PyMOL Python script that loads the backbone (N, CA, C, O; Angstrom):
from pymol import cmd

cmd.read_pdbstr("""\
ATOM      1  N   MET A   1      14.707  94.732 119.276  1.00  0.00           N
ATOM      2  CA  MET A   1      14.509  94.062 120.798  1.00  0.00           C
ATOM      3  C   MET A   1      13.288  92.875 120.474  1.00  0.00           C
ATOM      4  O   MET A   1      12.124  92.943 120.080  1.00  0.00           O
ATOM      5  N   LYS A   2      14.200  91.776 120.859  1.00  0.00           N
ATOM      6  CA  LYS A   2      12.770  90.692 120.972  1.00  0.00           C
ATOM      7  C   LYS A   2      11.816  90.654 121.998  1.00  0.00           C
ATOM      8  O   LYS A   2      12.281  90.899 123.111  1.00  0.00           O
ATOM      9  N   LYS A   3      10.465  90.390 121.938  1.00  0.00           N
ATOM     10  CA  LYS A   3       9.488  90.222 122.767  1.00  0.00           C
ATOM     11  C   LYS A   3       9.802  89.043 123.437  1.00  0.00           C
ATOM     12  O   LYS A   3      10.583  88.223 122.954  1.00  0.00           O
ATOM     13  N   LYS A   4       9.313  88.912 124.395  1.00  0.00           N
ATOM     14  CA  LYS A   4       9.523  87.368 125.400  1.00  0.00           C
ATOM     15  C   LYS A   4       7.960  86.728 124.836  1.00  0.00           C
ATOM     16  O   LYS A   4       6.882  87.322 124.798  1.00  0.00           O
ATOM     17  N   PRO A   5       8.296  85.230 124.404  1.00  0.00           N
ATOM     18  CA  PRO A   5       6.812  84.761 123.957  1.00  0.00           C
ATOM     19  C   PRO A   5       6.255  84.888 125.499  1.00  0.00           C
ATOM     20  O   PRO A   5       6.623  84.959 126.671  1.00  0.00           O
ATOM     21  N   ARG A   6       4.968  84.864 124.548  1.00  0.00           N
ATOM     22  CA  ARG A   6       3.615  84.701 125.668  1.00  0.00           C
ATOM     23  C   ARG A   6       3.460  83.442 126.631  1.00  0.00           C
ATOM     24  O   ARG A   6       2.984  82.474 126.039  1.00  0.00           O
ATOM     25  N   ARG A   7       3.714  83.252 127.813  1.00  0.00           N
ATOM     26  CA  ARG A   7       3.434  82.360 128.672  1.00  0.00           C
ATOM     27  C   ARG A   7       2.118  81.943 129.406  1.00  0.00           C
ATOM     28  O   ARG A   7       1.553  82.835 130.038  1.00  0.00           O
ATOM     29  N   VAL A   8       1.532  80.632 129.399  1.00  0.00           N
ATOM     30  CA  VAL A   8       0.118  80.814 129.775  1.00  0.00           C
ATOM     31  C   VAL A   8       0.596  79.532 131.278  1.00  0.00           C
ATOM     32  O   VAL A   8       1.245  78.490 131.370  1.00  0.00           O
ATOM     33  N   TYR A   9      -0.045  80.258 132.034  1.00  0.00           N
ATOM     34  CA  TYR A   9       0.263  79.229 133.555  1.00  0.00           C
ATOM     35  C   TYR A   9      -1.149  78.881 133.572  1.00  0.00           C
ATOM     36  O   TYR A   9      -2.052  79.506 133.018  1.00  0.00           O
ATOM     37  N   SER A  10      -1.285  77.412 134.533  1.00  0.00           N
ATOM     38  CA  SER A  10      -2.226  76.594 135.017  1.00  0.00           C
ATOM     39  C   SER A  10      -3.245  77.484 136.177  1.00  0.00           C
ATOM     40  O   SER A  10      -2.718  78.369 136.850  1.00  0.00           O
ATOM     41  N   GLU A  11      -4.300  77.257 136.292  1.00  0.00           N
ATOM     42  CA  GLU A  11      -5.021  77.733 137.087  1.00  0.00           C
ATOM     43  C   GLU A  11      -4.160  77.193 138.526  1.00  0.00           C
ATOM     44  O   GLU A  11      -3.757  78.021 139.343  1.00  0.00           O
ATOM     45  N   SER A  12      -3.967  75.878 138.691  1.00  0.00           N
ATOM     46  CA  SER A  12      -3.464  75.685 140.005  1.00  0.00           C
ATOM     47  C   SER A  12      -1.973  76.306 140.107  1.00  0.00           C
ATOM     48  O   SER A  12      -1.523  76.443 141.245  1.00  0.00           O
ATOM     49  N   PHE A  13      -1.351  76.606 139.255  1.00  0.00           N
ATOM     50  CA  PHE A  13      -0.204  77.496 139.542  1.00  0.00           C
ATOM     51  C   PHE A  13      -0.118  78.903 139.847  1.00  0.00           C
ATOM     52  O   PHE A  13       0.802  79.517 140.388  1.00  0.00           O
ATOM     53  N   LYS A  14      -1.675  79.478 139.233  1.00  0.00           N
ATOM     54  CA  LYS A  14      -1.942  81.194 139.818  1.00  0.00           C
ATOM     55  C   LYS A  14      -2.353  80.912 141.331  1.00  0.00           C
ATOM     56  O   LYS A  14      -1.773  81.527 142.225  1.00  0.00           O
ATOM     57  N   ILE A  15      -3.258  80.073 141.595  1.00  0.00           N
ATOM     58  CA  ILE A  15      -3.825  79.671 142.845  1.00  0.00           C
ATOM     59  C   ILE A  15      -2.921  79.777 143.766  1.00  0.00           C
ATOM     60  O   ILE A  15      -3.052  80.582 144.688  1.00  0.00           O
ATOM     61  N   ASN A  16      -1.738  78.875 143.630  1.00  0.00           N
ATOM     62  CA  ASN A  16      -0.410  78.550 144.646  1.00  0.00           C
ATOM     63  C   ASN A  16       0.370  80.001 144.988  1.00  0.00           C
ATOM     64  O   ASN A  16       0.907  80.377 146.029  1.00  0.00           O
ATOM     65  N   LYS A  17       0.240  80.547 143.905  1.00  0.00           N
ATOM     66  CA  LYS A  17       1.396  81.900 143.801  1.00  0.00           C
ATOM     67  C   LYS A  17       0.597  82.871 144.399  1.00  0.00           C
ATOM     68  O   LYS A  17       1.192  83.775 144.985  1.00  0.00           O
ATOM     69  N   VAL A  18      -1.044  82.890 144.374  1.00  0.00           N
ATOM     70  CA  VAL A  18      -1.432  84.061 144.892  1.00  0.00           C
ATOM     71  C   VAL A  18      -1.488  83.736 146.332  1.00  0.00           C
ATOM     72  O   VAL A  18      -1.208  84.669 147.085  1.00  0.00           O
ATOM     73  N   GLN A  19      -1.859  82.352 146.985  1.00  0.00           N
ATOM     74  CA  GLN A  19      -2.009  82.014 148.177  1.00  0.00           C
ATOM     75  C   GLN A  19      -0.626  82.116 149.129  1.00  0.00           C
ATOM     76  O   GLN A  19      -0.629  82.235 150.354  1.00  0.00           O
ATOM     77  N   MET A  20       0.682  82.030 148.165  1.00  0.00           N
ATOM     78  CA  MET A  20       1.746  82.531 148.663  1.00  0.00           C
ATOM     79  C   MET A  20       1.726  83.613 149.419  1.00  0.00           C
ATOM     80  O   MET A  20       1.873  83.714 150.636  1.00  0.00           O
ATOM     81  N   TYR A  21       1.514  84.490 148.535  1.00  0.00           N
ATOM     82  CA  TYR A  21       1.254  86.008 148.793  1.00  0.00           C
ATOM     83  C   TYR A  21       0.474  86.606 149.853  1.00  0.00           C
ATOM     84  O   TYR A  21       0.894  87.499 150.588  1.00  0.00           O
ATOM     85  N   GLU A  22      -0.730  86.061 149.911  1.00  0.00           N
ATOM     86  CA  GLU A  22      -1.567  86.326 150.652  1.00  0.00           C
ATOM     87  C   GLU A  22      -1.626  85.700 152.048  1.00  0.00           C
ATOM     88  O   GLU A  22      -2.294  86.243 152.928  1.00  0.00           O
ATOM     89  N   THR A  23      -0.930  84.548 152.277  1.00  0.00           N
ATOM     90  CA  THR A  23      -0.244  84.032 153.566  1.00  0.00           C
ATOM     91  C   THR A  23       0.660  84.539 154.314  1.00  0.00           C
ATOM     92  O   THR A  23       0.959  84.333 155.490  1.00  0.00           O
ATOM     93  N   GLY A  24       1.296  85.598 153.095  1.00  0.00           N
ATOM     94  CA  GLY A  24       2.574  86.327 153.509  1.00  0.00           C
ATOM     95  C   GLY A  24       3.838  85.659 153.499  1.00  0.00           C
ATOM     96  O   GLY A  24       4.851  86.288 153.805  1.00  0.00           O
ATOM     97  N   ARG A  25       3.902  84.143 153.098  1.00  0.00           N
ATOM     98  CA  ARG A  25       4.960  83.668 152.790  1.00  0.00           C
ATOM     99  C   ARG A  25       6.239  84.180 151.733  1.00  0.00           C
ATOM    100  O   ARG A  25       7.438  83.909 151.664  1.00  0.00           O
ATOM    101  N   MET A  26       5.464  84.915 151.089  1.00  0.00           N
ATOM    102  CA  MET A  26       6.394  85.533 149.754  1.00  0.00           C
ATOM    103  C   MET A  26       5.798  86.982 149.422  1.00  0.00           C
ATOM    104  O   MET A  26       4.597  87.213 149.567  1.00  0.00           O
ATOM    105  N   SER A  27       6.755  87.992 148.945  1.00  0.00           N
ATOM    106  CA  SER A  27       5.865  89.071 148.462  1.00  0.00           C
ATOM    107  C   SER A  27       5.968  89.009 147.001  1.00  0.00           C
ATOM    108  O   SER A  27       6.792  88.318 146.401  1.00  0.00           O
ATOM    109  N   ILE A  28       5.091  89.764 146.464  1.00  0.00           N
ATOM    110  CA  ILE A  28       4.978  89.934 144.815  1.00  0.00           C
ATOM    111  C   ILE A  28       6.306  90.149 144.324  1.00  0.00           C
ATOM    112  O   ILE A  28       6.937  89.292 143.705  1.00  0.00           O
ATOM    113  N   SER A  29       6.731  91.301 144.604  1.00  0.00           N
ATOM    114  CA  SER A  29       8.215  91.379 144.168  1.00  0.00           C
ATOM    115  C   SER A  29       9.221  90.483 144.153  1.00  0.00           C
ATOM    116  O   SER A  29      10.047  90.362 143.248  1.00  0.00           O
ATOM    117  N   ALA A  30       9.154  89.801 145.232  1.00  0.00           N
ATOM    118  CA  ALA A  30      10.249  88.461 145.395  1.00  0.00           C
ATOM    119  C   ALA A  30       9.602  87.517 144.459  1.00  0.00           C
ATOM    120  O   ALA A  30      10.467  87.281 143.616  1.00  0.00           O
ATOM    121  N   MET A  31       8.489  86.828 144.154  1.00  0.00           N
ATOM    122  CA  MET A  31       7.406  85.902 143.666  1.00  0.00           C
ATOM    123  C   MET A  31       8.507  86.483 141.968  1.00  0.00           C
ATOM    124  O   MET A  31       9.483  85.812 141.632  1.00  0.00           O
ATOM    125  N   SER A  32       8.114  87.628 141.241  1.00  0.00           N
ATOM    126  CA  SER A  32       8.050  88.063 140.656  1.00  0.00           C
ATOM    127  C   SER A  32       9.776  87.894 139.999  1.00  0.00           C
ATOM    128  O   SER A  32       9.988  87.407 138.888  1.00  0.00           O
ATOM    129  N   LYS A  33      10.542  88.240 140.636  1.00  0.00           N
ATOM    130  CA  LYS A  33      12.026  88.015 140.494  1.00  0.00           C
ATOM    131  C   LYS A  33      11.927  86.018 140.451  1.00  0.00           C
ATOM    132  O   LYS A  33      11.970  85.610 139.291  1.00  0.00           O
ATOM    133  N   LEU A  34      11.871  85.479 140.959  1.00  0.00           N
ATOM    134  CA  LEU A  34      12.191  84.160 141.459  1.00  0.00           C
ATOM    135  C   LEU A  34      11.501  83.308 140.266  1.00  0.00           C
ATOM    136  O   LEU A  34      12.033  82.263 139.890  1.00  0.00           O
ATOM    137  N   TYR A  35      10.194  83.827 139.631  1.00  0.00           N
ATOM    138  CA  TYR A  35       9.400  82.777 138.680  1.00  0.00           C
ATOM    139  C   TYR A  35       9.631  83.723 137.340  1.00  0.00           C
ATOM    140  O   TYR A  35       9.216  83.289 136.265  1.00  0.00           O
ATOM    141  N   ASP A  36      10.264  84.963 137.390  1.00  0.00           N
ATOM    142  CA  ASP A  36      10.255  85.462 135.756  1.00  0.00           C
ATOM    143  C   ASP A  36       8.813  86.021 135.442  1.00  0.00           C
ATOM    144  O   ASP A  36       8.386  86.159 134.296  1.00  0.00           O
ATOM    145  N   ILE A  37       8.192  86.291 136.455  1.00  0.00           N
ATOM    146  CA  ILE A  37       6.351  86.778 136.290  1.00  0.00           C
ATOM    147  C   ILE A  37       6.639  88.286 136.425  1.00  0.00           C
ATOM    148  O   ILE A  37       7.612  88.783 136.992  1.00  0.00           O
ATOM    149  N   SER A  38       5.772  88.839 135.897  1.00  0.00           N
ATOM    150  CA  SER A  38       5.773  90.338 135.883  1.00  0.00           C
ATOM    151  C   SER A  38       4.998  90.665 137.277  1.00  0.00           C
ATOM    152  O   SER A  38       4.047  90.007 137.698  1.00  0.00           O
ATOM    153  N   GLU A  39       5.462  91.578 137.796  1.00  0.00           N
ATOM    154  CA  GLU A  39       4.503  92.164 139.057  1.00  0.00           C
ATOM    155  C   GLU A  39       2.725  92.523 138.797  1.00  0.00           C
ATOM    156  O   GLU A  39       1.801  92.197 139.542  1.00  0.00           O
ATOM    157  N   THR A  40       2.657  93.196 137.659  1.00  0.00           N
ATOM    158  CA  THR A  40       1.263  93.205 136.992  1.00  0.00           C
ATOM    159  C   THR A  40       0.736  91.918 136.846  1.00  0.00           C
ATOM    160  O   THR A  40      -0.039  91.660 137.767  1.00  0.00           O
ATOM    161  N   ALA A  41       0.867  91.008 136.028  1.00  0.00           N
ATOM    162  CA  ALA A  41       0.535  89.685 136.187  1.00  0.00           C
ATOM    163  C   ALA A  41      -0.251  89.544 137.644  1.00  0.00           C
ATOM    164  O   ALA A  41      -1.452  89.598 137.911  1.00  0.00           O
ATOM    165  N   LEU A  42       0.790  89.364 138.381  1.00  0.00           N
ATOM    166  CA  LEU A  42       0.402  88.537 139.845  1.00  0.00           C
ATOM    167  C   LEU A  42      -0.401  89.542 140.337  1.00  0.00           C
ATOM    168  O   LEU A  42      -1.280  88.965 140.978  1.00  0.00           O
ATOM    169  N   TYR A  43      -0.575  90.711 140.385  1.00  0.00           N
ATOM    170  CA  TYR A  43      -1.252  91.793 141.043  1.00  0.00           C
ATOM    171  C   TYR A  43      -2.683  91.316 140.431  1.00  0.00           C
ATOM    172  O   TYR A  43      -3.547  91.085 141.277  1.00  0.00           O
ATOM    173  N   LYS A  44      -3.016  91.153 139.158  1.00  0.00           N
ATOM    174  CA  LYS A  44      -4.030  90.865 138.414  1.00  0.00           C
ATOM    175  C   LYS A  44      -4.472  89.239 138.791  1.00  0.00           C
ATOM    176  O   LYS A  44      -5.643  88.934 138.563  1.00  0.00           O
ATOM    177  N   TRP A  45      -3.661  88.317 139.296  1.00  0.00           N
ATOM    178  CA  TRP A  45      -4.391  86.945 139.921  1.00  0.00           C
ATOM    179  C   TRP A  45      -4.765  87.273 141.144  1.00  0.00           C
ATOM    180  O   TRP A  45      -5.419  86.428 141.755  1.00  0.00           O
ATOM    181  N   VAL A  46      -4.489  88.426 141.742  1.00  0.00           N
ATOM    182  CA  VAL A  46      -4.438  88.526 143.121  1.00  0.00           C
ATOM    183  C   VAL A  46      -6.016  89.251 142.979  1.00  0.00           C
ATOM    184  O   VAL A  46      -6.898  88.956 143.786  1.00  0.00           O
ATOM    185  N   ASP A  47      -6.157  89.841 142.302  1.00  0.00           N
ATOM    186  CA  ASP A  47      -7.646  90.691 142.377  1.00  0.00           C
ATOM    187  C   ASP A  47      -8.545  89.732 141.699  1.00  0.00           C
ATOM    188  O   ASP A  47      -9.726  89.749 142.045  1.00  0.00           O
ATOM    189  N   LYS A  48      -8.221  89.015 140.914  1.00  0.00           N
ATOM    190  CA  LYS A  48      -8.989  88.121 140.053  1.00  0.00           C
ATOM    191  C   LYS A  48      -9.421  86.720 141.198  1.00  0.00           C
ATOM    192  O   LYS A  48     -10.511  86.171 141.039  1.00  0.00           O
ATOM    193  N   TYR A  49      -8.638  86.328 142.114  1.00  0.00           N
ATOM    194  CA  TYR A  49      -8.656  85.628 143.178  1.00  0.00           C
ATOM    195  C   TYR A  49      -9.521  86.096 144.404  1.00  0.00           C
ATOM    196  O   TYR A  49     -10.416  85.455 144.957  1.00  0.00           O
ATOM    197  N   ARG A  50      -9.144  87.123 144.653  1.00  0.00           N
ATOM    198  CA  ARG A  50     -10.507  87.901 145.726  1.00  0.00           C
ATOM    199  C   ARG A  50     -11.940  88.077 145.180  1.00  0.00           C
ATOM    200  O   ARG A  50     -12.938  88.130 145.899  1.00  0.00           O
ATOM    201  N   SER A  51     -11.938  88.158 143.895  1.00  0.00           N
ATOM    202  CA  SER A  51     -13.258  88.449 143.489  1.00  0.00           C
ATOM    203  C   SER A  51     -13.942  87.522 142.796  1.00  0.00           C
ATOM    204  O   SER A  51     -14.929  87.770 142.103  1.00  0.00           O
ATOM    205  N   GLY A  52     -13.309  86.143 143.004  1.00  0.00           N
ATOM    206  CA  GLY A  52     -13.867  84.752 142.148  1.00  0.00           C
ATOM    207  C   GLY A  52     -12.358  84.051 141.986  1.00  0.00           C
ATOM    208  O   GLY A  52     -11.181  84.316 142.230  1.00  0.00           O
ATOM    209  N   PRO A  53     -13.276  82.847 141.339  1.00  0.00           N
ATOM    210  CA  PRO A  53     -12.463  81.720 140.663  1.00  0.00           C
ATOM    211  C   PRO A  53     -11.042  82.429 139.644  1.00  0.00           C
ATOM    212  O   PRO A  53     -11.183  83.442 138.958  1.00  0.00           O
ATOM    213  N   LEU A  54     -10.122  81.881 139.717  1.00  0.00           N
ATOM    214  CA  LEU A  54      -9.134  82.560 138.559  1.00  0.00           C
ATOM    215  C   LEU A  54      -9.414  81.890 137.395  1.00  0.00           C
ATOM    216  O   LEU A  54      -9.882  80.754 137.477  1.00  0.00           O
ATOM    217  N   GLN A  55      -9.166  82.506 136.089  1.00  0.00           N
ATOM    218  CA  GLN A  55      -9.439  81.781 134.700  1.00  0.00           C
ATOM    219  C   GLN A  55      -8.556  82.189 134.170  1.00  0.00           C
ATOM    220  O   GLN A  55      -8.344  81.884 132.997  1.00  0.00           O
TER     221      GLN A  55
END
""", "prot")
cmd.dss("prot")
cmd.show_as("cartoon", "prot")
cmd.util.cbc("prot")
cmd.orient("prot")
């Protein structure tokens, strides 16, 4: 089984997705499916956003 290649997302992309979640426009689960991003990654972005700027 091949691993998926690691993807790098821009800070603006991450902030946009966190804001979509924070404002209730989309759930983590829905974003995960729509953008093919793991729920774990999205939750990490949310945690980082809440504690300071994303990197």
